[in-house]
N, C-alpha and C positions, 0 to 999 in steps of 0.2 A: 562426603565433606564434615567433618568434626564438629557438632556443635560447639561453640567459642562465644563466650560475653564478656563485652571489656567496656559494659557501659553505651547509654546511647545520650542523643541530642538532647533529651529529655531527663536525663538522670545520672549523676555525676555519682560513680561507682570509685572510690578509692584502691587502691591495688590488690589491699588484703582483701575486701570484701569480692572484687572481679575472682581472683585466685580461689576463695573459698567456692563460689558459684561452679567454676569448671573444675574444681577437686570434686565437689559432688557427683557433678555430670560424670567426668570419669569413673568415680567409684560406682556409679549407678545407687547411689544412698540418697536419701531424704536431707536436704538441706534445713536443717534448723535454726533458724534466724531471732536473735534476740536483739532488745535492746530498748530504749527509751521511746516511750507513743510518741508518734509524730517525728519518728526518724526514718522513715522511707520503706518499713518492713514490707509492708503489703504491695506499695509500687513496685519495689523491686522485682516481684512477681511477674507485674504486669511487663515491664521493661523488657526482663530476661525473656518474655515469651514475643514482643516487637521484634527484641534482636534477633531471634533465631529463626523469625516467622513461622511460629508456633502457635496453635490455637489455647487459648486460657481458660480451665475449668476452676472455677472456686467454690470451696466450702468452706463458710462464715460460721465458725465454729461459737454456739452461744452456751449458757449454764446449762439449758437443760438439751443440750444435743446427746446423744446417743451414738457410739459408734456406728452401730446396726443402720443407721439411717444414712450413713454414707456407702452402704455395699447396696441394699434394698429392703423393703418394707411389704410384707405382706396384708392385705386387709381383709381378713378373714370375719369382721362384722358385716363388711358390706356383700360377702359372698355368701354368707349367711342370711340375709335381709335379700338379696336377688333369687337364693333358693327359693325362700317361701315366697315369693311373687312370682316364681314360674320362670323367671329369665335366662334364656339361654345361654346366657354369657358365663354360668356358672359354669359350664362345661369345659371351658378351658380357664385352666388356673392361672394361666400368662395377664389375664384381664386384671388380675386383683395380685399382680407382684408391682411396684414402683421402684424402678431403677434408682439407685444413688449416685453420686457423683464420683467415686471411684467405678463404680461398673461403668459409667459414662468413659471415665477417663481409660478404662483396660479395654474399650471397645473399639475407642479411635482409631482411624487407620492409619493416621498421622502420628507422631509422637506427640502428646500434648503437655503442656507445664499444669502441675496440678497446684493449687494453692489451697493449703490449709489452715487457714487465717485463725489467729488467738485461740491456738489448742489449751493454753491454759485455765480457758474460762470453763471449759466442761470438767464434770468430774474426774478425780484423780486416777479413776480406771479407764477411762477411756482412751489415753494412750496405746495403754497395753493390749486394750481390745482390738488394737489396730495392728498388733506386730508382724502375724503372721502374714495379713495382707500385704504390706507395705513392703515384708522381705521378701515373699513368694511371688508376689503380684499376682495373688488368685486369690479366690474364695466359692464358697458351695454354697449353693441355693436350694436349701432342703426338700423345698415343697415341687419344686421342679423335675428335681436330681439333675441340674445343671451344675457344670464345674466353668467359672467364666475365669477366663487367663487373658492377661494381658496383651495384648496383639503387639505392641510397642511398650517398652517400660515409659513410662511416663518421667519426666523430670518433675521430682515433687519439693516442694519450698513449705516449709512448718514456718510458722509465724508465733510468737510468744514474747507475753509483755512481762512475762518473770513475776505473774503473780502467783503462782506457787512453783514448787519444785516439780520437776517430771520425773517419772522413774528409771532407774538405772537401765533397765534391760530395753527402755525405748531408744535412751540417750545413745547407747552402744551401736544402737543401728544407723545413726545420724551421723551426718557431718555437721560439726557447730561451727556456727560465727557469731560475734558480739558486735553490733554496730556500735562504734564507739559515737559520743555524740562530736559532729564536727568539729575541726579548730577553726580559728578566725578565716585561714587561706581556705579552705575547704566551702566553708561557708559562703565567702566571696563566689567560688565558683558556681554555687548552687545557685545563687541571687542573680549571677548573670544567665545563667540558662533559663531562668523563668522571665527574668526581664532585663533582655539584650541591651536596650536603651538607656538603663538607669547612669544616673552622674556617678562618678567614682565618690564624690564626698557625699551624696546622702547615704552611699554603700559605708563608706567609713564611720560616719554619723550614727546610723541607726543600728551598725553592729555592736559599736561601743556602747548603747543605750541597754543594746539587748542582752550582751553579755555581763554589763552591771546589774541588771534585774536577776539575771540566774545566780548571779555570784551573793546576792545579800543572805545573808544567814538568817535563818529559821522559815525561808519560803515554803510552801506546802507543796505547791506545784511549779516547778521551773517550766518557763515557756519553752515550748519544741519548734524544730525547724519548720514542721507547715504552720504555727502559730507564729513564727517570724515571716514567712511568706505573705500571710494574710495581713500582717502589721504594713509590711511594707507596700502591698497594693492598696492599703487605705491611705498610706501618706503620700503614693503618687495620685491618685484620687482625689484626694483633699489638697493637692500641692502643699504639703508642708515644708518650709526650708528646712534644710540641712543645719541653718543658724540655731533654729526653735529647740534642736535635739541637743545642741551643744552648750545651751547658754545657762543652764541648770549648772548650780555650783557644787550639789550633793547629788551622790551617785543613787541616791534614797529617794528624790524627788520623781513623783510620778511621770512617767514620759506622754505625750500626747496620744489619745488614741490608745490607752492603755488597757482597754477593754478587749482588744485582740491578742493581748500577751498575758495578762491577770485574769483567772477561768474562775476565783472565788472570791465570796467578801473578807475572808480572814486575811489572804494575801494584801487585798485592795486598803483594809483598814492599816494594816502593819505599815504598807507604803505611805499611807497619809501621816499615821503619826509620827514616822521616821521623818518626813519633811518638813512636818510641823516643827520637831525638835531642830532641825537642820536651820531652820528660818530664825527660830528664839536665837540658836547659837551664835547665828550671824550678827544679831542686831546688837 
């Protein structure tokens, strides 16, 4: 049966996103997902794996991550130390080979989903150093003279926060999709998935305040989908009435429990100044 993704009961996938996932699966190309932080890029890989009944192998990339670490690492220092101590383990070099996530994905008996998360955090050469391995789905282990070939080609999902441009050669090998920030109707569907018993008037009031915050000129960090869900969770826990969200006259006033939405002091101070000016103008 052909793998087909259409979203899950925990993840609202737009038609465009589902089409991108299935196109990448059909083409057997890595799916490169970009979008604002907090728009569900990492969660997409989790839900694709859940939906298709496949295991998920994660590789969370950091600024210090090297491509070689995804293949394997040879611990020559430990082997030298053990040889000096007369350890019998030195006779087998495999004792000093540490498999990386790509090796694990290639060795999987059943086709896994491989997540390479936040690829743009690493050095600019990181994507280029994986071109052959992701294209041919194989690599060579020089220390053991072993060629590792994928038993089943993994479904590869690569996420990027667009912090830096990725090399053209890398982009040519990917199927690309940009997750646009959800519109109000899509956001309602996302909220209802996470909070199925929430009242409609609270959704409407919360979304109105949320989008007003995002649209304020000069805001440094716009709140994301994940931050909206955190905020609504707090509103429900504190039993904040929808009327409290609607009673302010100016969209510049700070919403209740704003710490879930605003994540730096510059934005908080800006909202406080705008709220003060709005109150002064109304007097």
